[in-house]
N, C-alpha and C positions, 0 to 999 in steps of 0.2 A: 758847106754847112758849118755853122759855128756852134761848138759844143758849149752848153751852159757851164759855169764854174762849179766845181765840186764842193769847195769850201769857201764860205764867206766869213771873214773876220768881222765881227760886229763890236764896235767900241763906243763908249761915251766918254767925253773928256771935258775938262775945264782947267785952264791955267796949268797945263801939264808939260810945259816946255822943258822942264828939268829932266823928265824921264821918258817922254814919248818917243824920242828918236831911238833909244836903245830898245824899247818895246817893239816898235815896228820893224827895226832891223832884224830882231830875233825871230819874228813870226813870218815875215814876208816870203822867205823861200818855200814855205809849207802851205800857203793858202793861195787861192786863185783871184780873190779880190779882197780889198780892205775898205770897210765902211767905217768912217769916223764921224760921229755926231757930236758937235760942239755945243755946249749949253751956256756959253757966255764968256769965253776966254778974253782976257785983256793982254795976254802975253803973246808969244810967237807960236802958240800951239797949232793954229790952223796952217801957218806957213810950213811948219815942220811936217805935218801930215801930208800936205800937198807935195812937198819935195820927195816924200817916200812913195808917191804915186797912189796915195789913198784917195778915195772919193769922200769929200768933206761936205757935210750938211750941217745946217744950223737949226737948233731947236731951243726955244726959250725955256729956261728952267722953271718948272712948275711944282717944286717940292715933292717930286716923285722920281726915284731912280727907275722904277718899273716903267713909267711912261717914257722916259728918255731911252731906256734900253729897247723898248718895243718900237720906238721910232727908228732905231738902227736896224732892227729886224725887217722893218717895212721896206727899206731900200736894198736889201740883200737879194741876190739872184741865185745863190748857190743852192745845191741840194742839201748841204749841211751848213749849219750856222754855229760858229765857234766864237765865244766871247772871252775877252781879257780886259783887265784894267790897265790904265796907262802906266802904272808903276810895276807891271808884271813883265817878266821875260820868260822865254822858253828855250831850252837847250836844243841842239841839233838832233840829239838822240830822241828826245820827246817829240820834236817837230816831225821827224821821219815816221814815228809810230802814229802820229795824228793823221798824216797823209795816207798811210797804209789802211787805217780804219775807213777813211772816206772812199777808198778805191774798192771796197767790197761791194758786191751787188746789193742794191737797195732792198731787193725782195728778201734777202737773207739777213738784213741788218735790223737792230732794235730801233726804237724811236729815239733813244738818247744814250749818251755815254757819260759815266761818272769819272771824273778826274780829280786830282788833288791840287790844292794851292799850298805851297810851303812858305810859311811866313816867319822868317828869322826876326827875332826880337831886337837884335843889336848887331853891330858890325862884326863881332867875333863869331857869329853864326852858332854859338853854343846852344842857345834856346831857340828851338824851331817848333812852331805850332803847325800842325797839318790839318787842313780843312777839306772835307769832301764836298764837291760841287758837281751838279750836272753842267758840264762845260760845252758839250757839243750835242746838237739835236737836229732833227729833220726840219726843213723849211716848210712849216705847216701853220696855217692861220689859227688853228686851234691851240697851238703851243705858244703861250705868251707869258711874260713875267707879271708877277703880282706883288704889291706892297710898296709903300713909299720909300722904305729903306730896308736893307737886308732882304732884297727882293728875291723871290723864288720862282723857278720855272716848273718845279716838280708837281705842284698841285694841278696845273693845267694838263700835264702829261698823264697824270693818274685819271683825271676826269675823261680824257680822251681814250682811256684804256690802253695807253701806250706801254711799251716795255723799256726797261733800263738795263744797261750792261756795265759792269765795273771794269776799269782798266788800271794799269800801273803808270799811266801818263800823269805828269805834273808840270805846273808852271811855278815859277818862284816870284813871290811878292817882294822883289829885290830892291825897289826904289822907294819904299815907304819911309817917311820921316819918323824918327824916334825921339825927337825933342819933346820936352814937357809942353812947350807952346803948341806944337802940332797935335799932340794928344788932347790938349784942352780944347782946341778948335773942333777937332773931330767929335769929342764927347758932347760939346754944346750943340753941334749940328745934329747928331744922332738923337739927342733928347728932344730937340725941337720937332723933328720929323716923327719920332715915336709918339710924342704927345698929340700931334695932329691925328695920327693913325688910331691912337687909343680913343680919342673923342669920337671917331667914326666907327670903331669896332671895339667897344669897351671890354668884351670878354674874349677877344681873339687870343688863343693860346700862344701863337708865335710872337705877337706884339708884347704880351706880358713877359715871355721868355727874354726877348731882346732888351726890354727895360731892365729886367733883373741882371742880365749879362753886362749892360752898360754901367749900372750902378756898382756892380762888383768890380769892374775895371776902374771905376772912379774911387775905389776904396771906401765905399759906403755900404758895408755888409748888412746893416740892419734894414736899410731901404731895399737893397737887392733881395734879401730873404723874403720880404713881404710880397714882391712881385713874383718871385719864383714859386712861392707857396700857392699864390693865386693861379699861376700858370699850370701847375700840376693838378690843381683841383678841377680844371676844365679841359685837360688834355687826355686823349686816349693813349694807351701804352704803345700803340703802333706808330705814333707820330715821331718824326725824325729828331725832334729837339728834346725828347723826354729824358733820354739817358743823360745828356749834358745838363739838363735842368736839375736832376737829382745830384749830380756831382757838384755843380756850382752851389746849390743850396747847402749841401753838407759842408763845403768849404767855407761858406759865409758863417754858418752856425759855429763851426770850429773856431773861426777867427774871433768871434765874440764870446768864446768860452762857454757856449751852450752845448757841451759835449753830449749830454744825455739826449737832448732833442735831436742833435746831429746823428746820434746812434740809431734813433728810431726811424728817421728819414732814410738812413743808409740801409737799414733792414728792409724797408719797403722797396727801395731801389734795387737792391741785390735780389730781392724776391722776384722781380721782373726781369732783371738783366744780370744773371749770375756769372756771366763771362766778361763783364765790362772791366777793362783794366784800370780805368780811372776810379771806379768805385772801389776796387781792391786797394788801390793806392790810398784813397781817403780812409779806408778801413785801417790800413797800416799806420797812418798818422794818428788816428784816434786811439788805437791800441797802444802805440808807443807812448802817447801822452799819459795813458793810464798805467804805464809801466807793465803792461801785459806783453812782454817782449816776444814770447813764443807765438802768440796770436799775430803780432805785428809781422813776424818772420813769415808766417803762412800767407798773410795778405800780400806782402811784397813779392813772394815767390809766385803767387797767382797772377799778379800784375805782369810778371816777366814771362809767363807761360804762353804757349801757342794760343792764338785766337781762334774763335769759331767762325761762323758765317760773317761776312763783311756787312757793315751797317754804316749809315751816315754818322759822321763824327767830326768833332773839332777837338783836337787833343795835342797837348805838349808831347812831342815824340819822346822826350826823356822819361816819361812815365812808363813806357814799355822797355826802357833801357837803363841808361846810366843813372838817372835820378832814383829809380827804384833800387838799383844796386847800391847806391850810396846810402839810402835810408835803411836798406836791408843790412848793410855793414854796420850802421849805427846800432841797430837792434841786436845784432850778434855781439858787438862790443859791450853793450850794456848788460848782456846776459852772460858775459865772461868767455865767449867763444872767439878768442882773439885771432886764431888762425883763419877762421872762416871770415871774420871781418876784414882782415888784411887781403884775403883772396878777392872779396867782392869790391873793395876799393881799387884793387889792381884791374879788375874787369871793367869797372866804371871808367877808369882812366884810359884803358885800351880802346874803349868805344869813343870817349870824348876826352882827349889828352889835356884840353884847356879848362876842364871843369874844376874850378878852384876849390869848392867845398870838399871834393873827394881827394884832391891833392893835399890840402891842409890836414885832412883827417888821416891820410896814409902817413904823412910825416909824423903826426902825433902818435899814431899807432906804433911806428917803428921806434920812436923816441922812448915811449913808455916801456917797450920791451928791450930797450938799450941795444937795438940792432944797428949800431952806428955804421958798420961796414956796408950793410945792405942799404941803409939810407943814403950813404955817400954814392953808391951805385945808382940809386934812384935819382939823385940830384944830377948826376952826370947825364943820365938818360933824358931827364927833363930839359937840360940845357941843349941837348942834341935836337930835340923836337921843337925847340924855339919857345919854351915857356918864358914869360917875361923875366927880365933880369932881377926885378924886385922880388919876385917869388923865389928865385934861386937864392938870393942873398938872405931872405927871411928864413928859408930852410937851413942855410948854413949857420945863421944866428942861433936857431934852436939847437943845432948840434953843439955849437960852442957853449951855450948856456948849460946844456945837459952834462957836458964834460967839465963844468966848473970854470970855464974861461969867460967870466962875466964881462970883463972889459972888452974883449974881442967881440962878444955878442952885442954889447951896447954900441960899439963902433959900426958894426954891420947894420944894426937897426936904425941908427941915426942917419946913415947914408940913404937907406930906403925912405925914411920919413922926409928927408930933404928933397927927394924927388917928387913926392906927393904926400902932403901932410894929412890928407883925408883918408889915407889907407888905414883901416882899423887894425888889421892883424899885427903890423909892426908896432903900432902904438900900444896895443895890448901887451905885447911882449916887453916893450920898454917899461911899461907900468909895473909888470910883474917883477922884472929884474930890479928896478929901483925900490919896489916895495920890500923885496926880500934881501937886497944887498946894499941899497943906497941909504941916504939919510931920509928921515921922515919928510923933510921939506922937499927933497927931490921927488919923492913919491907923490906927495900932495900936488905938486905942480903938474906932473905928467897925468895924474888921474883927473884933475880939473879940466885939462885939455881934452881928455877922452870923453868926459861927461858933456862937455860943450859940443863936441862933434857928434856924439851919439847919445842924446839925452834920454832915450828909451832903453838903455842898457842897464838892466837891474844889477848885474854883477859889478859894473863900474861904480855905481853909486854905493854899493856895499863896501867895496874896497876903499873908496874915498872916505867913507865913514870910519873904517878901521884905521886908516892913516891918520885922520884927525883925532881919533881916540888915542892913538899912540902919542900924539902931540899934546894930549890933554885939552883939546878943543872939544869938550864934551857936548856943548850945545849944537855945534856944527855937525858932530858925529851923529847925534840923535836925528837931526833933520835929514842927513844923508841916508841913514838906515830906513827912515820912514818913506823917503822917496823910492828907495829900492823895493820896499814891500808893496807899494802901489803898483809896481811893475811885475813883481813876483810874489804875490800874496802868501803863497804856501811855502816859502823858503824858510825852513826851520832854523838854519844857521843865522840868517839875518835877524829873525825874530829874537833869538837868544842874545845876539850881539846888541840889539836895540835895548833889551832889558838891562844888560850890563852897563851900557852907556847912560841910560836913564838913572841907574843907581849912582854911577859916578858923578853925574851932573847934580843930583840931589845932595850928594856928599860935599861936592865943591861949593854949592850954595850954602850949605850949613857951615862950612869952614869960614865963609865970609861973614858969618854972624858972630856976635860976641858969645863966648862960651863960659860956662860956669867953671869955677876954680876946680882943677883936678879932673875935668871931663876929658876923656880920650876921643881921638878922631880915628875913623876906620877908612882906609883907602879901598876904593872899588875899581881901581884902574887895572883890570886883569886882561887887557887886550893884547899884551905883548906876544902871546903865543898864537894869536889868531892867524889863520892861513889865508892866502890870497885865493879868492873865489873866482873861478873862470866860468865862461858861458857854457850852457849845456850843449850836448851834441844834438843839433836841431835838424828836424826834417824840413823839407821844402814847404 
């Protein structure tokens, strides 16, 4: 007698030759059959699947991920159906746990299991988004996917009055492309399918949510906010996307400086979900922007606190760890609690040693307190854990500059810039050193380079304006200050310097006119004591 397979892997693929082999190799030891449905590959995808002993079927693409996934379920013979994407992998530890779940008696098992997908945003694995999905479920005709894109299985499970159990199992979305071109193609595809679905279901909450999420990812916060507001207007608080919709909407409104509206939306969201860490994190950002640092501290501490009951979420894992610690440290620093700030930056780096904002901030914190011996020990520790050489050299340059060794600092900075001219931190330090210790021509040259590389840096435009002011290029200084104020409209120092530069420009123009006999001229060039303005301590 032949026993039916316990677990069937169900996959849909298309032109996945780059990643499919690693995916199937990782899952093959833990499942009893592998179903691969190809939706139109023109590369070696099918051959790779066949070499891995998968059962390969063809299914013409019909603009529906749900339809393709349901085709893969149709061919599966297992008691349990487990799905992955072609650019996912699973570790041996997680695969073993998966197998153990499937070996439980069916009578004592739920309808489905929730697992996580860990999505690293880049090769350094520093930013990881964790997404909850129903990944394994019983082979039941009543349980099927829905939706052209961002397809869901949970609605059919709920209609069938099925039960769902949470697990600590995860797969890693390890093969995703992170190039700008790959992102553009995905966004265009997503919008096309979402538009089709919106035409079919104009007020569907999840479709509206996904449109808002896609436009937010495309850095179009105004458009994203419109869809997210529509989504919340037609959603019930129990729906799995609602928490994230509130967080995304607050983020979009904050991005376009609608802080008061963001605050109102946040109040509503936290009234429903007072334990949600991402909403606490957004609260911290808003309070920090308003310089309510004590409230920001409370919000970040709440984001770091223990969670309540698990719920479906899609969240940057740094929000419940090193990113909240970094922002908490910034709030402590701004409120004058330097020891607490230093402690939080150390904790952030202990959790994520390659998190550059926390490393830069800790270096600055120790420099400001002139803890050079402590900083030197931190530099050696960073070297031991493999922090990039340019980060080490930049920290050493800061130490040299703080000790008055300007030439040594400049030599270190130039070495870093030579390796990668687009690195902003070393160029910022070079600009400050030349502004404070070099000739005005040297400062102008470096600052022009910085403004070209980073045209949205309001501090850089302010400093370039001051350098031109020193050189008595008043018309250029005025334009630079005005550009800075478009980026940082409430910056009082820039506003004051602009007024001084305008006075100097008017005086310069008057001097070019014929003057009456005995008439005196007044100089308005009082920029000589102006300080170099740096960027603010910024939250994520």
